[in-house]
LUMLUMDREN-2810 file (N, C-alpha, C; in Angstrom, 1 decimal):
<atoms>
<atom><aa>M</aa><ch>A</ch><at>N</at><xx>-10.4</xx><yy>-5.1</yy><zz>-79.3</zz></atom>
<atom><aa>M</aa><ch>A</ch><at>CA</at><xx>-10.3</xx><yy>-3.6</yy><zz>-79.5</zz></atom>
<atom><aa>M</aa><ch>A</ch><at>C</at><xx>-9.3</xx><yy>-3.5</yy><zz>-80.7</zz></atom>
<atom><aa>N</aa><ch>A</ch><at>N</at><xx>-9.7</xx><yy>-2.7</yy><zz>-81.7</zz></atom>
<atom><aa>N</aa><ch>A</ch><at>CA</at><xx>-8.8</xx><yy>-2.4</yy><zz>-82.8</zz></atom>
<atom><aa>N</aa><ch>A</ch><at>C</at><xx>-8.4</xx><yy>-0.9</yy><zz>-82.8</zz></atom>
<atom><aa>I</aa><ch>A</ch><at>N</at><xx>-7.6</xx><yy>-0.5</yy><zz>-83.7</zz></atom>
<atom><aa>I</aa><ch>A</ch><at>CA</at><xx>-7.1</xx><yy>0.8</yy><zz>-83.7</zz></atom>
<atom><aa>I</aa><ch>A</ch><at>C</at><xx>-8.2</xx><yy>1.9</yy><zz>-83.9</zz></atom>
<atom><aa>A</aa><ch>A</ch><at>N</at><xx>-9.2</xx><yy>1.5</yy><zz>-84.7</zz></atom>
<atom><aa>A</aa><ch>A</ch><at>CA</at><xx>-10.4</xx><yy>2.5</yy><zz>-84.9</zz></atom>
<atom><aa>A</aa><ch>A</ch><at>C</at><xx>-11.1</xx><yy>2.7</yy><zz>-83.6</zz></atom>
<atom><aa>D</aa><ch>A</ch><at>N</at><xx>-11.3</xx><yy>1.7</yy><zz>-82.8</zz></atom>
<atom><aa>D</aa><ch>A</ch><at>CA</at><xx>-12.0</xx><yy>1.9</yy><zz>-81.5</zz></atom>
<atom><aa>D</aa><ch>A</ch><at>C</at><xx>-11.1</xx><yy>2.8</yy><zz>-80.6</zz></atom>
<atom><aa>M</aa><ch>A</ch><at>N</at><xx>-9.8</xx><yy>2.6</yy><zz>-80.7</zz></atom>
<atom><aa>M</aa><ch>A</ch><at>CA</at><xx>-8.9</xx><yy>3.4</yy><zz>-79.8</zz></atom>
<atom><aa>M</aa><ch>A</ch><at>C</at><xx>-9.0</xx><yy>4.9</yy><zz>-80.2</zz></atom>
<atom><aa>L</aa><ch>A</ch><at>N</at><xx>-9.1</xx><yy>5.2</yy><zz>-81.5</zz></atom>
<atom><aa>L</aa><ch>A</ch><at>CA</at><xx>-9.1</xx><yy>6.6</yy><zz>-82.0</zz></atom>
<atom><aa>L</aa><ch>A</ch><at>C</at><xx>-10.4</xx><yy>7.3</yy><zz>-81.6</zz></atom>
<atom><aa>R</aa><ch>A</ch><at>N</at><xx>-11.5</xx><yy>6.5</yy><zz>-81.4</zz></atom>
<atom><aa>R</aa><ch>A</ch><at>CA</at><xx>-12.8</xx><yy>7.1</yy><zz>-81.1</zz></atom>
<atom><aa>R</aa><ch>A</ch><at>C</at><xx>-13.0</xx><yy>7.3</yy><zz>-79.6</zz></atom>
<atom><aa>T</aa><ch>A</ch><at>N</at><xx>-11.9</xx><yy>7.2</yy><zz>-78.8</zz></atom>
<atom><aa>T</aa><ch>A</ch><at>CA</at><xx>-12.1</xx><yy>7.4</yy><zz>-77.3</zz></atom>
<atom><aa>T</aa><ch>A</ch><at>C</at><xx>-12.3</xx><yy>8.8</yy><zz>-77.0</zz></atom>
<atom><aa>S</aa><ch>A</ch><at>N</at><xx>-12.8</xx><yy>9.1</yy><zz>-75.8</zz></atom>
<atom><aa>S</aa><ch>A</ch><at>CA</at><xx>-13.2</xx><yy>10.5</yy><zz>-75.4</zz></atom>
<atom><aa>S</aa><ch>A</ch><at>C</at><xx>-11.9</xx><yy>11.3</yy><zz>-75.2</zz></atom>
<atom><aa>G</aa><ch>A</ch><at>N</at><xx>-12.1</xx><yy>12.6</yy><zz>-75.1</zz></atom>
<atom><aa>G</aa><ch>A</ch><at>CA</at><xx>-11.0</xx><yy>13.5</yy><zz>-74.9</zz></atom>
<atom><aa>G</aa><ch>A</ch><at>C</at><xx>-10.3</xx><yy>13.4</yy><zz>-73.6</zz></atom>
<atom><aa>R</aa><ch>A</ch><at>N</at><xx>-11.1</xx><yy>13.0</yy><zz>-72.5</zz></atom>
<atom><aa>R</aa><ch>A</ch><at>CA</at><xx>-10.5</xx><yy>12.7</yy><zz>-71.2</zz></atom>
<atom><aa>R</aa><ch>A</ch><at>C</at><xx>-9.5</xx><yy>11.6</yy><zz>-71.3</zz></atom>
<atom><aa>V</aa><ch>A</ch><at>N</at><xx>-9.8</xx><yy>10.6</yy><zz>-72.0</zz></atom>
<atom><aa>V</aa><ch>A</ch><at>CA</at><xx>-8.9</xx><yy>9.4</yy><zz>-72.1</zz></atom>
<atom><aa>V</aa><ch>A</ch><at>C</at><xx>-7.6</xx><yy>9.9</yy><zz>-72.8</zz></atom>
<atom><aa>W</aa><ch>A</ch><at>N</at><xx>-7.7</xx><yy>10.6</yy><zz>-73.9</zz></atom>
<atom><aa>W</aa><ch>A</ch><at>CA</at><xx>-6.5</xx><yy>11.1</yy><zz>-74.6</zz></atom>
<atom><aa>W</aa><ch>A</ch><at>C</at><xx>-5.7</xx><yy>12.1</yy><zz>-73.7</zz></atom>
<atom><aa>G</aa><ch>A</ch><at>N</at><xx>-6.4</xx><yy>13.0</yy><zz>-73.0</zz></atom>
<atom><aa>G</aa><ch>A</ch><at>CA</at><xx>-5.7</xx><yy>13.9</yy><zz>-72.2</zz></atom>
<atom><aa>G</aa><ch>A</ch><at>C</at><xx>-4.9</xx><yy>13.3</yy><zz>-71.1</zz></atom>
<atom><aa>F</aa><ch>A</ch><at>N</at><xx>-5.5</xx><yy>12.3</yy><zz>-70.4</zz></atom>
<atom><aa>F</aa><ch>A</ch><at>CA</at><xx>-4.8</xx><yy>11.7</yy><zz>-69.3</zz></atom>
<atom><aa>F</aa><ch>A</ch><at>C</at><xx>-3.7</xx><yy>10.7</yy><zz>-69.8</zz></atom>
<atom><aa>T</aa><ch>A</ch><at>N</at><xx>-3.9</xx><yy>10.2</yy><zz>-71.0</zz></atom>
<atom><aa>T</aa><ch>A</ch><at>CA</at><xx>-2.9</xx><yy>9.3</yy><zz>-71.6</zz></atom>
<atom><aa>T</aa><ch>A</ch><at>C</at><xx>-1.7</xx><yy>10.2</yy><zz>-72.0</zz></atom>
<atom><aa>L</aa><ch>A</ch><at>N</at><xx>-1.9</xx><yy>11.4</yy><zz>-72.5</zz></atom>
<atom><aa>L</aa><ch>A</ch><at>CA</at><xx>-0.8</xx><yy>12.3</yy><zz>-72.8</zz></atom>
<atom><aa>L</aa><ch>A</ch><at>C</at><xx>-0.1</xx><yy>12.8</yy><zz>-71.6</zz></atom>
<atom><aa>I</aa><ch>A</ch><at>N</at><xx>-0.8</xx><yy>13.0</yy><zz>-70.5</zz></atom>
<atom><aa>I</aa><ch>A</ch><at>CA</at><xx>-0.2</xx><yy>13.3</yy><zz>-69.2</zz></atom>
<atom><aa>I</aa><ch>A</ch><at>C</at><xx>0.7</xx><yy>12.1</yy><zz>-68.8</zz></atom>
<atom><aa>G</aa><ch>A</ch><at>N</at><xx>0.2</xx><yy>10.9</yy><zz>-68.9</zz></atom>
<atom><aa>G</aa><ch>A</ch><at>CA</at><xx>1.0</xx><yy>9.7</yy><zz>-68.6</zz></atom>
<atom><aa>G</aa><ch>A</ch><at>C</at><xx>2.2</xx><yy>9.6</yy><zz>-69.4</zz></atom>
<atom><aa>I</aa><ch>A</ch><at>N</at><xx>2.1</xx><yy>9.9</yy><zz>-70.7</zz></atom>
<atom><aa>I</aa><ch>A</ch><at>CA</at><xx>3.3</xx><yy>9.9</yy><zz>-71.6</zz></atom>
<atom><aa>I</aa><ch>A</ch><at>C</at><xx>4.3</xx><yy>10.9</yy><zz>-71.2</zz></atom>
<atom><aa>A</aa><ch>A</ch><at>N</at><xx>3.8</xx><yy>12.1</yy><zz>-70.9</zz></atom>
<atom><aa>A</aa><ch>A</ch><at>CA</at><xx>4.7</xx><yy>13.2</yy><zz>-70.4</zz></atom>
<atom><aa>A</aa><ch>A</ch><at>C</at><xx>5.5</xx><yy>12.8</yy><zz>-69.2</zz></atom>
<atom><aa>I</aa><ch>A</ch><at>N</at><xx>4.8</xx><yy>12.2</yy><zz>-68.2</zz></atom>
<atom><aa>I</aa><ch>A</ch><at>CA</at><xx>5.5</xx><yy>11.7</yy><zz>-67.0</zz></atom>
<atom><aa>I</aa><ch>A</ch><at>C</at><xx>6.5</xx><yy>10.6</yy><zz>-67.4</zz></atom>
<atom><aa>A</aa><ch>A</ch><at>N</at><xx>6.1</xx><yy>9.7</yy><zz>-68.3</zz></atom>
<atom><aa>A</aa><ch>A</ch><at>CA</at><xx>7.0</xx><yy>8.6</yy><zz>-68.7</zz></atom>
<atom><aa>A</aa><ch>A</ch><at>C</at><xx>8.3</xx><yy>9.2</yy><zz>-69.4</zz></atom>
<atom><aa>V</aa><ch>A</ch><at>N</at><xx>8.1</xx><yy>10.2</yy><zz>-70.2</zz></atom>
<atom><aa>V</aa><ch>A</ch><at>CA</at><xx>9.3</xx><yy>10.8</yy><zz>-70.8</zz></atom>
<atom><aa>V</aa><ch>A</ch><at>C</at><xx>10.2</xx><yy>11.5</yy><zz>-69.8</zz></atom>
<atom><aa>Y</aa><ch>A</ch><at>N</at><xx>9.6</xx><yy>12.1</yy><zz>-68.8</zz></atom>
<atom><aa>Y</aa><ch>A</ch><at>CA</at><xx>10.3</xx><yy>12.8</yy><zz>-67.8</zz></atom>
<atom><aa>Y</aa><ch>A</ch><at>C</at><xx>11.1</xx><yy>11.7</yy><zz>-67.0</zz></atom>
<atom><aa>V</aa><ch>A</ch><at>N</at><xx>10.4</xx><yy>10.6</yy><zz>-66.6</zz></atom>
<atom><aa>V</aa><ch>A</ch><at>CA</at><xx>11.1</xx><yy>9.6</yy><zz>-65.9</zz></atom>
<atom><aa>V</aa><ch>A</ch><at>C</at><xx>12.2</xx><yy>8.9</yy><zz>-66.7</zz></atom>
<atom><aa>W</aa><ch>A</ch><at>N</at><xx>11.9</xx><yy>8.7</yy><zz>-68.0</zz></atom>
<atom><aa>W</aa><ch>A</ch><at>CA</at><xx>12.9</xx><yy>8.1</yy><zz>-68.8</zz></atom>
<atom><aa>W</aa><ch>A</ch><at>C</at><xx>14.2</xx><yy>8.9</yy><zz>-68.9</zz></atom>
<atom><aa>F</aa><ch>A</ch><at>N</at><xx>14.1</xx><yy>10.2</yy><zz>-69.0</zz></atom>
<atom><aa>F</aa><ch>A</ch><at>CA</at><xx>15.3</xx><yy>11.0</yy><zz>-69.2</zz></atom>
<atom><aa>F</aa><ch>A</ch><at>C</at><xx>16.0</xx><yy>11.3</yy><zz>-67.9</zz></atom>
<atom><aa>F</aa><ch>A</ch><at>N</at><xx>15.3</xx><yy>11.3</yy><zz>-66.8</zz></atom>
<atom><aa>F</aa><ch>A</ch><at>CA</at><xx>16.0</xx><yy>11.8</yy><zz>-65.5</zz></atom>
<atom><aa>F</aa><ch>A</ch><at>C</at><xx>16.3</xx><yy>10.7</yy><zz>-64.5</zz></atom>
<atom><aa>L</aa><ch>A</ch><at>N</at><xx>15.8</xx><yy>9.5</yy><zz>-64.7</zz></atom>
<atom><aa>L</aa><ch>A</ch><at>CA</at><xx>16.2</xx><yy>8.4</yy><zz>-63.8</zz></atom>
<atom><aa>L</aa><ch>A</ch><at>C</at><xx>17.4</xx><yy>7.7</yy><zz>-64.4</zz></atom>
<atom><aa>P</aa><ch>A</ch><at>N</at><xx>18.3</xx><yy>7.1</yy><zz>-63.6</zz></atom>
<atom><aa>P</aa><ch>A</ch><at>CA</at><xx>19.4</xx><yy>6.3</yy><zz>-64.2</zz></atom>
<atom><aa>P</aa><ch>A</ch><at>C</at><xx>18.9</xx><yy>5.1</yy><zz>-64.9</zz></atom>
<atom><aa>E</aa><ch>A</ch><at>N</at><xx>19.7</xx><yy>4.6</yy><zz>-65.8</zz></atom>
<atom><aa>E</aa><ch>A</ch><at>CA</at><xx>19.2</xx><yy>3.5</yy><zz>-66.7</zz></atom>
<atom><aa>E</aa><ch>A</ch><at>C</at><xx>19.1</xx><yy>2.2</yy><zz>-65.8</zz></atom>
<atom><aa>S</aa><ch>A</ch><at>N</at><xx>17.9</xx><yy>1.7</yy><zz>-65.7</zz></atom>
<atom><aa>S</aa><ch>A</ch><at>CA</at><xx>17.7</xx><yy>0.4</yy><zz>-65.0</zz></atom>
<atom><aa>S</aa><ch>A</ch><at>C</at><xx>16.3</xx><yy>-0.1</yy><zz>-65.4</zz></atom>
<atom><aa>E</aa><ch>A</ch><at>N</at><xx>16.0</xx><yy>-1.3</yy><zz>-64.9</zz></atom>
<atom><aa>E</aa><ch>A</ch><at>CA</at><xx>14.6</xx><yy>-1.8</yy><zz>-65.1</zz></atom>
<atom><aa>E</aa><ch>A</ch><at>C</at><xx>13.6</xx><yy>-1.0</yy><zz>-64.5</zz></atom>
<atom><aa>D</aa><ch>A</ch><at>N</at><xx>13.9</xx><yy>-0.3</yy><zz>-63.4</zz></atom>
<atom><aa>D</aa><ch>A</ch><at>CA</at><xx>12.9</xx><yy>0.5</yy><zz>-62.7</zz></atom>
<atom><aa>D</aa><ch>A</ch><at>C</at><xx>12.4</xx><yy>1.6</yy><zz>-63.7</zz></atom>
<atom><aa>R</aa><ch>A</ch><at>N</at><xx>13.3</xx><yy>2.2</yy><zz>-64.4</zz></atom>
<atom><aa>R</aa><ch>A</ch><at>CA</at><xx>12.9</xx><yy>3.3</yy><zz>-65.3</zz></atom>
<atom><aa>R</aa><ch>A</ch><at>C</at><xx>11.9</xx><yy>2.8</yy><zz>-66.3</zz></atom>
<atom><aa>L</aa><ch>A</ch><at>N</at><xx>12.0</xx><yy>1.7</yy><zz>-66.9</zz></atom>
<atom><aa>L</aa><ch>A</ch><at>CA</at><xx>11.1</xx><yy>1.2</yy><zz>-67.9</zz></atom>
<atom><aa>L</aa><ch>A</ch><at>C</at><xx>9.8</xx><yy>0.8</yy><zz>-67.2</zz></atom>
<atom><aa>M</aa><ch>A</ch><at>N</at><xx>9.8</xx><yy>0.2</yy><zz>-66.0</zz></atom>
<atom><aa>M</aa><ch>A</ch><at>CA</at><xx>8.6</xx><yy>-0.1</yy><zz>-65.3</zz></atom>
<atom><aa>M</aa><ch>A</ch><at>C</at><xx>7.8</xx><yy>1.1</yy><zz>-64.9</zz></atom>
<atom><aa>I</aa><ch>A</ch><at>N</at><xx>8.5</xx><yy>2.1</yy><zz>-64.3</zz></atom>
<atom><aa>I</aa><ch>A</ch><at>CA</at><xx>7.8</xx><yy>3.3</yy><zz>-63.9</zz></atom>
<atom><aa>I</aa><ch>A</ch><at>C</at><xx>7.2</xx><yy>4.0</yy><zz>-65.1</zz></atom>
<atom><aa>S</aa><ch>A</ch><at>N</at><xx>7.9</xx><yy>4.1</yy><zz>-66.2</zz></atom>
<atom><aa>S</aa><ch>A</ch><at>CA</at><xx>7.4</xx><yy>4.7</yy><zz>-67.4</zz></atom>
<atom><aa>S</aa><ch>A</ch><at>C</at><xx>6.1</xx><yy>4.0</yy><zz>-68.0</zz></atom>
<atom><aa>G</aa><ch>A</ch><at>N</at><xx>6.2</xx><yy>2.7</yy><zz>-68.0</zz></atom>
<atom><aa>G</aa><ch>A</ch><at>CA</at><xx>5.0</xx><yy>1.9</yy><zz>-68.4</zz></atom>
<atom><aa>G</aa><ch>A</ch><at>C</at><xx>3.8</xx><yy>2.1</yy><zz>-67.5</zz></atom>
<atom><aa>W</aa><ch>A</ch><at>N</at><xx>4.0</xx><yy>2.1</yy><zz>-66.2</zz></atom>
<atom><aa>W</aa><ch>A</ch><at>CA</at><xx>2.9</xx><yy>2.3</yy><zz>-65.3</zz></atom>
<atom><aa>W</aa><ch>A</ch><at>C</at><xx>2.4</xx><yy>3.7</yy><zz>-65.4</zz></atom>
<atom><aa>A</aa><ch>A</ch><at>N</at><xx>3.2</xx><yy>4.7</yy><zz>-65.7</zz></atom>
<atom><aa>A</aa><ch>A</ch><at>CA</at><xx>2.7</xx><yy>6.1</yy><zz>-65.8</zz></atom>
<atom><aa>A</aa><ch>A</ch><at>C</at><xx>1.7</xx><yy>6.2</yy><zz>-67.0</zz></atom>
<atom><aa>V</aa><ch>A</ch><at>N</at><xx>2.0</xx><yy>5.6</yy><zz>-68.1</zz></atom>
<atom><aa>V</aa><ch>A</ch><at>CA</at><xx>1.1</xx><yy>5.6</yy><zz>-69.2</zz></atom>
<atom><aa>V</aa><ch>A</ch><at>C</at><xx>-0.1</xx><yy>4.8</yy><zz>-68.9</zz></atom>
<atom><aa>T</aa><ch>A</ch><at>N</at><xx>0.0</xx><yy>3.6</yy><zz>-68.3</zz></atom>
<atom><aa>T</aa><ch>A</ch><at>CA</at><xx>-1.1</xx><yy>2.8</yy><zz>-68.0</zz></atom>
<atom><aa>T</aa><ch>A</ch><at>C</at><xx>-2.1</xx><yy>3.5</yy><zz>-67.0</zz></atom>
<atom><aa>V</aa><ch>A</ch><at>N</at><xx>-1.5</xx><yy>4.0</yy><zz>-66.0</zz></atom>
<atom><aa>V</aa><ch>A</ch><at>CA</at><xx>-2.4</xx><yy>4.7</yy><zz>-65.0</zz></atom>
<atom><aa>V</aa><ch>A</ch><at>C</at><xx>-3.0</xx><yy>6.0</yy><zz>-65.6</zz></atom>
<atom><aa>G</aa><ch>A</ch><at>N</at><xx>-2.3</xx><yy>6.7</yy><zz>-66.4</zz></atom>
<atom><aa>G</aa><ch>A</ch><at>CA</at><xx>-2.9</xx><yy>7.8</yy><zz>-67.1</zz></atom>
<atom><aa>G</aa><ch>A</ch><at>C</at><xx>-4.1</xx><yy>7.4</yy><zz>-68.0</zz></atom>
<atom><aa>Y</aa><ch>A</ch><at>N</at><xx>-3.9</xx><yy>6.3</yy><zz>-68.8</zz></atom>
<atom><aa>Y</aa><ch>A</ch><at>CA</at><xx>-5.0</xx><yy>5.8</yy><zz>-69.6</zz></atom>
<atom><aa>Y</aa><ch>A</ch><at>C</at><xx>-6.2</xx><yy>5.4</yy><zz>-68.8</zz></atom>
<atom><aa>L</aa><ch>A</ch><at>N</at><xx>-6.0</xx><yy>4.6</yy><zz>-67.8</zz></atom>
<atom><aa>L</aa><ch>A</ch><at>CA</at><xx>-7.1</xx><yy>4.1</yy><zz>-66.9</zz></atom>
<atom><aa>L</aa><ch>A</ch><at>C</at><xx>-7.8</xx><yy>5.2</yy><zz>-66.2</zz></atom>
<atom><aa>T</aa><ch>A</ch><at>N</at><xx>-7.0</xx><yy>6.2</yy><zz>-65.7</zz></atom>
<atom><aa>T</aa><ch>A</ch><at>CA</at><xx>-7.7</xx><yy>7.3</yy><zz>-65.0</zz></atom>
<atom><aa>T</aa><ch>A</ch><at>C</at><xx>-8.6</xx><yy>8.1</yy><zz>-66.0</zz></atom>
<atom><aa>G</aa><ch>A</ch><at>N</at><xx>-8.1</xx><yy>8.3</yy><zz>-67.2</zz></atom>
<atom><aa>G</aa><ch>A</ch><at>CA</at><xx>-9.0</xx><yy>9.0</yy><zz>-68.2</zz></atom>
<atom><aa>G</aa><ch>A</ch><at>C</at><xx>-10.2</xx><yy>8.2</yy><zz>-68.6</zz></atom>
<atom><aa>W</aa><ch>A</ch><at>N</at><xx>-10.0</xx><yy>6.9</yy><zz>-68.7</zz></atom>
<atom><aa>W</aa><ch>A</ch><at>CA</at><xx>-11.1</xx><yy>6.0</yy><zz>-69.0</zz></atom>
<atom><aa>W</aa><ch>A</ch><at>C</at><xx>-12.1</xx><yy>6.0</yy><zz>-67.9</zz></atom>
<atom><aa>L</aa><ch>A</ch><at>N</at><xx>-11.7</xx><yy>5.9</yy><zz>-66.7</zz></atom>
<atom><aa>L</aa><ch>A</ch><at>CA</at><xx>-12.7</xx><yy>5.9</yy><zz>-65.6</zz></atom>
<atom><aa>L</aa><ch>A</ch><at>C</at><xx>-13.4</xx><yy>7.2</yy><zz>-65.4</zz></atom>
<atom><aa>L</aa><ch>A</ch><at>N</at><xx>-12.6</xx><yy>8.3</yy><zz>-65.6</zz></atom>
<atom><aa>L</aa><ch>A</ch><at>CA</at><xx>-13.3</xx><yy>9.6</yy><zz>-65.6</zz></atom>
<atom><aa>L</aa><ch>A</ch><at>C</at><xx>-14.2</xx><yy>9.9</yy><zz>-66.7</zz></atom>
<atom><aa>S</aa><ch>A</ch><at>N</at><xx>-14.0</xx><yy>9.3</yy><zz>-67.8</zz></atom>
<atom><aa>S</aa><ch>A</ch><at>CA</at><xx>-14.9</xx><yy>9.4</yy><zz>-69.0</zz></atom>
<atom><aa>S</aa><ch>A</ch><at>C</at><xx>-16.2</xx><yy>8.7</yy><zz>-68.7</zz></atom>
<atom><aa>L</aa><ch>A</ch><at>N</at><xx>-16.2</xx><yy>7.7</yy><zz>-67.8</zz></atom>
<atom><aa>L</aa><ch>A</ch><at>CA</at><xx>-17.5</xx><yy>7.0</yy><zz>-67.5</zz></atom>
<atom><aa>L</aa><ch>A</ch><at>C</at><xx>-18.4</xx><yy>7.8</yy><zz>-66.6</zz></atom>
<atom><aa>L</aa><ch>A</ch><at>N</at><xx>-17.9</xx><yy>8.8</yy><zz>-65.9</zz></atom>
<atom><aa>L</aa><ch>A</ch><at>CA</at><xx>-18.7</xx><yy>9.6</yy><zz>-65.1</zz></atom>
<atom><aa>L</aa><ch>A</ch><at>C</at><xx>-19.7</xx><yy>10.4</yy><zz>-65.9</zz></atom>
<atom><aa>P</aa><ch>A</ch><at>N</at><xx>-20.9</xx><yy>10.6</yy><zz>-65.5</zz></atom>
<atom><aa>P</aa><ch>A</ch><at>CA</at><xx>-21.8</xx><yy>11.4</yy><zz>-66.2</zz></atom>
<atom><aa>P</aa><ch>A</ch><at>C</at><xx>-21.4</xx><yy>12.9</yy><zz>-66.2</zz></atom>
<atom><aa>S</aa><ch>A</ch><at>N</at><xx>-21.6</xx><yy>13.5</yy><zz>-67.3</zz></atom>
<atom><aa>S</aa><ch>A</ch><at>CA</at><xx>-21.2</xx><yy>15.0</yy><zz>-67.3</zz></atom>
<atom><aa>S</aa><ch>A</ch><at>C</at><xx>-22.5</xx><yy>15.8</yy><zz>-67.0</zz></atom>
<atom><aa>K</aa><ch>A</ch><at>N</at><xx>-22.3</xx><yy>16.9</yy><zz>-66.3</zz></atom>
<atom><aa>K</aa><ch>A</ch><at>CA</at><xx>-23.4</xx><yy>17.7</yy><zz>-65.9</zz></atom>
<atom><aa>K</aa><ch>A</ch><at>C</at><xx>-23.7</xx><yy>18.6</yy><zz>-67.1</zz></atom>
<atom><aa>K</aa><ch>A</ch><at>N</at><xx>-25.0</xx><yy>18.7</yy><zz>-67.5</zz></atom>
<atom><aa>K</aa><ch>A</ch><at>CA</at><xx>-25.4</xx><yy>19.5</yy><zz>-68.6</zz></atom>
<atom><aa>K</aa><ch>A</ch><at>C</at><xx>-26.2</xx><yy>20.7</yy><zz>-68.0</zz></atom>
<atom><aa>A</aa><ch>A</ch><at>N</at><xx>-25.9</xx><yy>21.9</yy><zz>-68.6</zz></atom>
<atom><aa>A</aa><ch>A</ch><at>CA</at><xx>-26.7</xx><yy>23.1</yy><zz>-68.1</zz></atom>
<atom><aa>A</aa><ch>A</ch><at>C</at><xx>-28.1</xx><yy>23.0</yy><zz>-68.6</zz></atom>
<atom><aa>E</aa><ch>A</ch><at>N</at><xx>-29.0</xx><yy>23.3</yy><zz>-67.8</zz></atom>
<atom><aa>E</aa><ch>A</ch><at>CA</at><xx>-30.5</xx><yy>23.2</yy><zz>-68.2</zz></atom>
<atom><aa>E</aa><ch>A</ch><at>C</at><xx>-30.9</xx><yy>24.6</yy><zz>-68.7</zz></atom>
</atoms>
């Protein structure tokens, strides 16, 4: 996967990734400094991306 492929991802992937980043920023600023802070922030972004990716695979209902 290169950067061009990443930029062409669906809106759901971007949306959930941004939610994951927002959670990571919140965790980063409000938890005390430790390895847990970095791990939780990384998992928040990862889970956000994967959730968006999985939801983008669902077929969308089109109005007839």
